[in-house]
C-alpha positions as CSV (number, residue, x, y, z in Angstrom):
1,M,0.0,0.0,0.0
2,N,1.5,3.4,-1.0
3,E,1.7,6.4,1.4
4,G,-1.4,8.1,0.0
5,A,-3.5,5.0,0.4
6,K,-2.3,4.5,3.9
7,N,-3.2,8.1,4.8
8,T,-6.7,7.7,3.3
9,E,-7.3,4.5,5.2
10,K,-6.0,6.1,8.4
11,Q,-8.4,9.0,7.9
12,K,-11.4,6.6,7.4
13,V,-10.6,4.8,10.7
14,M,-10.1,8.1,12.5
15,E,-13.5,9.4,11.5
16,I,-15.4,6.7,13.4
17,I,-13.4,6.9,16.7
18,T,-15.0,8.8,19.6
19,V,-13.2,10.2,22.6
20,A,-15.3,10.6,25.8
21,E,-15.3,10.4,29.6
22,P,-16.9,7.2,30.9
23,M,-20.5,7.8,32.3
24,S,-21.8,4.3,33.1
25,E,-20.7,1.3,35.1
26,S,-20.7,-0.7,31.9
27,E,-18.2,1.7,30.3
28,L,-16.1,1.6,33.4
29,E,-16.0,-2.2,33.4
30,S,-15.1,-2.2,29.7
31,I,-12.2,0.1,30.4
32,R,-11.0,-2.0,33.3
33,N,-11.1,-5.1,31.1
34,F,-9.2,-3.3,28.4
35,L,-6.5,-2.0,30.7
36,F,-5.9,-5.4,32.4
37,R,-5.7,-7.1,29.0
38,I,-3.1,-4.6,27.7
39,I,-1.1,-4.7,30.9
40,R,-0.9,-8.5,30.9
41,R,0.2,-8.5,27.3
42,E,2.7,-5.7,27.7
43,F,4.2,-6.5,31.1
44,G,3.3,-10.2,31.7
45,F,1.3,-9.8,34.9
46,G,-2.3,-9.2,36.1
47,Y,-3.8,-7.2,38.9
48,I,-1.3,-6.0,41.6
49,P,-3.0,-3.9,44.3
50,E,0.1,-1.7,44.8
51,Y,0.2,-0.8,41.1
52,H,-3.4,-1.0,39.9
53,R,-5.7,0.4,42.6
54,D,-6.6,3.3,40.4
55,I,-7.9,1.0,37.7
56,I,-10.2,-0.7,40.2
57,N,-11.3,2.7,41.6
58,L,-11.5,4.8,38.4
59,E,-14.3,7.0,39.9
60,E,-12.3,7.8,43.0
61,Y,-9.1,8.5,41.2
62,Y,-10.2,10.2,38.0
63,L,-13.9,11.1,37.8
64,K,-14.9,12.6,41.2
65,P,-11.8,14.9,41.8
66,P,-12.6,18.2,40.1
67,R,-9.1,18.5,38.5
68,N,-8.8,14.9,37.3
69,I,-10.2,13.3,34.2
70,F,-10.3,10.0,32.4
71,L,-10.7,9.6,28.7
72,F,-11.3,6.6,26.5
73,A,-11.4,6.2,22.8
74,S,-14.0,3.8,21.3
75,Q,-14.9,2.4,17.9
76,G,-18.2,0.6,17.4
77,G,-18.7,0.3,21.2
78,R,-15.3,-1.2,21.7
79,V,-12.6,0.5,23.9
80,I,-9.5,1.0,21.9
81,G,-7.6,3.6,23.9
82,T,-7.4,5.2,27.4
83,L,-5.7,8.0,29.3
84,G,-6.0,9.2,32.8
85,L,-4.9,12.6,34.1
86,R,-4.7,13.5,37.8
87,A,-2.9,15.9,40.1
88,Y,0.6,14.6,40.9
89,D,0.2,12.2,43.8
90,R,3.2,9.9,43.9
91,E,6.5,10.0,45.6
92,F,9.3,8.9,43.3
93,E,13.0,9.2,44.4
94,G,14.6,12.4,43.1
95,L,11.3,14.0,42.0
96,N,9.5,16.8,43.9
97,Y,6.4,18.1,42.1
98,D,3.7,20.4,43.5
99,P,0.2,18.8,42.8
100,E,-1.3,22.3,42.5
101,T,0.8,23.0,39.4
102,T,1.7,19.5,38.1
103,A,-0.6,16.9,36.6
104,S,0.4,13.3,35.8
105,L,-0.6,11.1,33.0
106,W,-1.6,7.4,33.7
107,R,-2.9,4.5,31.8
108,V,-2.1,5.7,28.3
109,F,-2.7,2.6,26.2
110,V,-4.0,1.9,22.7
111,D,-5.2,-1.4,21.3
112,E,-2.6,-3.1,19.2
113,D,-4.9,-3.0,16.1
114,H,-5.3,0.8,16.3
115,R,-1.7,2.0,16.9
116,R,0.0,4.5,14.6
117,M,-3.4,5.9,13.7
118,G,-3.3,9.0,15.8
119,V,-5.4,7.7,18.7
120,A,-2.8,8.2,21.4
121,S,-1.8,11.6,20.0
122,R,-5.4,12.7,20.1
123,L,-6.0,11.5,23.7
124,V,-2.8,13.3,24.8
125,E,-3.7,16.5,22.9
126,I,-7.1,16.7,24.6
127,A,-5.6,15.9,28.0
128,E,-2.9,18.6,27.7
129,K,-5.5,21.2,26.7
130,E,-7.7,20.2,29.7
131,A,-4.7,20.2,32.1
132,A,-3.8,23.8,31.0
133,S,-7.4,24.9,31.4
134,L,-7.5,23.4,34.9
135,G,-4.5,25.5,35.9
136,Y,-1.7,23.0,35.7
137,Q,1.7,24.2,34.4
138,R,3.4,20.9,33.8
139,I,2.6,17.3,33.1
140,Y,4.6,14.4,34.5
141,L,4.6,10.8,33.4
142,H,6.8,7.7,33.5
143,T,7.2,5.1,30.8
144,H,9.3,2.1,30.0
145,K,12.0,2.0,27.3
146,Y,11.4,-1.7,26.7
147,V,7.8,-1.1,25.6
148,G,8.1,-0.8,21.8
149,G,7.7,2.8,20.6
150,A,6.7,4.3,24.0
151,L,9.8,6.5,24.7
152,E,9.9,7.6,21.1
153,F,6.2,8.6,21.2
154,W,6.6,10.8,24.3
155,L,9.7,12.4,22.9
156,S,7.9,13.2,19.7
157,R,5.1,14.9,21.8
158,G,7.7,17.3,23.4
159,Y,8.3,15.4,26.7
160,R,11.8,15.3,28.1
161,V,13.5,12.7,30.2
162,T,14.2,13.9,33.7
163,V,15.4,10.6,35.3
164,D,16.4,7.4,33.7
165,T,16.2,4.8,36.5
166,G,18.2,2.1,34.7
167,N,16.0,-0.5,36.4
168,E,14.9,-3.9,34.9
169,L,11.7,-2.4,33.5
170,G,13.6,0.4,31.7
171,T,11.6,3.1,33.6
172,V,12.2,6.7,32.7
173,H,10.5,9.7,34.2
174,M,9.5,12.5,31.9
175,E,7.8,16.0,32.0
176,K,6.5,18.7,29.7
177,T,5.8,22.3,30.4
178,L,2.4,23.3,29.1
179,S,2.1,26.3,26.7
180,C,0.2,29.2,28.2
181,N,-1.6,29.4,24.8
182,S,-3.4,26.2,25.7
183,N,-5.6,28.1,28.1
184,A,-7.3,29.9,25.3
185,I,-8.5,26.6,23.8
186,T,-12.1,25.5,24.7
187,R,-11.9,22.8,27.3
188,I,-13.8,19.6,27.7
189,P,-17.0,20.3,29.8
190,E,-16.7,19.4,33.5
191,K,-17.8,16.0,34.6
192,T,-20.7,13.8,34.1
193,S,-23.7,16.2,34.2
194,E,-22.5,18.0,31.1
195,L,-20.8,15.1,29.2
196,S,-23.9,13.4,28.0
197,H,-24.8,16.1,25.5
198,S,-21.6,17.9,24.8
199,L,-18.2,17.7,23.1
200,P,-16.7,14.4,24.4
201,R,-19.7,12.4,23.3
202,T,-19.4,13.6,19.7
203,Q,-15.7,14.4,19.4
204,K,-14.0,12.4,16.7
205,V,-10.3,11.5,16.8
């Protein structure tokens, strides 16, 4: 397939992908199932309470706090991508972020059949705009060098490595300073009472 045909096919796929915040228990359960499937495939293990309590408690970690959000991309009712954003709330050695000014990204995953189609980029773009509108000045994340394409993706999005742990998982800590211009962009409406009839329910990737 030539480059023009690839781009056309990519555009067709993109036009039928919706990005939203979850609103029902069935959507939350679909997201949990998606996340644990991806985690098992990428890292080789299942649920570990120390690492995954936010997945079990998506509402407490992402939906109820006023400055946190969770987004998922879907196609034909199937979850194909996820992203969580919350105020920085972890203590990593060598890192000291203020949760009032620093958000953190979590659970950024895309289904293997929908990678390199712009899904992750769109999720991150929406999250960055939302973070800026919520008053955050910086976004923190950590990723793993041994997950194919992960580090390269974040570097391409303007994130920089702050700490390379050199551990067995290849964990690197990264951050990005948000542009002040992002505040001028219309933000996703706040929380569930508005979401059923506004931008995220109709927004295409």
